[in-house]
C-alpha positions, 0 to 999 in steps of 0.5 A: 515488466520488471518484477515486484520484489515485495508485492505482498507484505504479510498476507494470511494463508486462509484455510476454508472450514466447511461442513462439520469443521469450524475455525475456532482460534487464530494467533499471530507470532513473531518467529526466528529472524523476524519471520511471521508465524500464523497459527490457525486452529480448526476444531471438529464440531460436536453434536451440540455445535460446540468444539469437539474432541478433534482439532487441526493446528496449522502453522504458516510461516512467512519470511521477512518479505512476506513470502510463504516459506513453511507450512506445518499441519498436525492433528490433536485429539482435542480442541486446543487453545493457541497457548496449548500448541505454542507451549510445545512448539520449539522450532519457531521460537514463538513470541506472541503479538498483541491481539490489537495487531491481529486485525491488520493481518486478516485475509485481504479483500483482494483475495491474494491478487496484486494489481499492476499497471504495465506500460509496455503491454501486448503490442506495445499498448498499456494495460493493467493485470492481476497477479496471483500471489500464490501462483505467480500467474498473471490474469488476462490483462485489461487493455487501456490502450493509449492512456497514460497511467495515473495509477490504480487503487482497490476499494477497501472492500475489494469489490472494485478497482479504480484506475485513473488514466490520462488523456489520449496521446494519439495525435489529434485526439481530444479524448479526456482523462477518465477514471475506469471502474474495474470489476476485479472478479472479471478484470473488465471495465464496467464504467468510466467517469470522464475527467474533462479538462484534467491533465497530469493525473497522479496515482489515486487514494481512496477513503477508508469508507470507499466513498471518495477517490482523491488524486492530484491533477492539473486543469486546462487554463490553470497552472496550479495542480489541485487535489481532485475529489471524486464521489465514486457512488455518484460518479461526479467530481466534487469541488477540488481541495483548496490550493495551498496558500503560498506559493500557489503553483506547487506540483503535488505528489499523489495524495495519501490519506490517514487510516481514519480518513480524516487527514489527507497529505500530498508532498510538494517541492517545499514540504507536505501539504495536508487537508482536513477531509471532513471540512475539506479545508487546508490543515497545514504544511510540514516544511522541508528545505529539500530538493524536489521529491514530489514523485514520492508519496508519504506513508502513514503509520497504520495507527495514524499517529505519524507519517514517513516522508522521503527527504533529500537535502543539500548539505554543503555540496552533497545530497543527503537522503533520509526518512523524516518521521512526522507527527500527524497531529501537529505536522512537526518533525519527530526525527530523521532516519538517515539512509546510508550509501544512497546513490546520488543519481537516484531521486526516488525512494518509494516506501511501504509499511507492514500492517503492524507498523513495525517495518518500513521499506524504502526502495532504491530501484536504481541500485536494486537495494531495499532499506528496511527500517525498524519503526520502533527504533527508527533505524535501518536494520538491514539493506537487501541488495540485488533486487529488481523491483522497478520501485515499489511505486510500479504497482499496488502493494496489497496487505 
């Protein structure tokens, strides 16, 4: 299995506060060279339950890719504020981050696990396993046998993992596609919802409230792929989202949903088809005169205001590659961000965005390059070479 170079972006190191100690304050800062610094202050309780006269300050520093690079811990003879500590802390050149961004950096419900689909598992079978980010140790895999992966997604509260698996590819088998319900605490499949007649299942997306699972799939007897809708509690398929107006027979990418759950979009060969999930009606098309890139999912900014779409276009006889920045409210182009020196043979540019929305990562798996975009300036600020990511699309990125 190819490793994922950035399996986890900006996770917060959690420190348990037990007994007479209570966590009082938490701050996020920007440090030197775009590191992210988390300050966690734990104070001893006084007899009345209020902060007492002893505190522990812990700095956890993450590099540009979200890997922990330093931890500094020291005691102070009082319960300080973050400002008290930051004033005397020179080694990180701290710059405060607005508190509105802090909620996105709290510990993931995944408990530090990245769930990864492996198509060449034990004895050549397909499997899903969890990777402990802190130790880089893999758990016992979940055997999915001869099923092709549509993809996996974690419930917003971290209580369940959903894997969309294709029909059996054993000769003569009629076993249908299905959605596997997986308990991430035990890595065991606890239930299955059969998807009779569905083929070509794609990577799923889940609504922010955890109720609806969306995935693109074709149906027997119909050439038009649809966005399917599964009620995960009732374990039944609802009516799929409408076929885009014209042309009707469009291969859709795996859908993505806005942070508020109101807008769902899937990329097709001529643009981005979007739906209002509240009414389950067609909302519109962001048109792109591009070479097909339906294997690449668009990415929403965490605040829901815009989307990022990987685009490759013919300019004269040459292919050009860029990221389109799209207004999510109007589905109109804001700007395009050129991707310099993108290889002509590579059609893929899987993307991921940091929880605060300041950095967009575009992965060129063929050449092992990672383009890092500053979303405030809409410019590529760094290209990291020599990676073997296998594309960000190879697994789930948990933040």
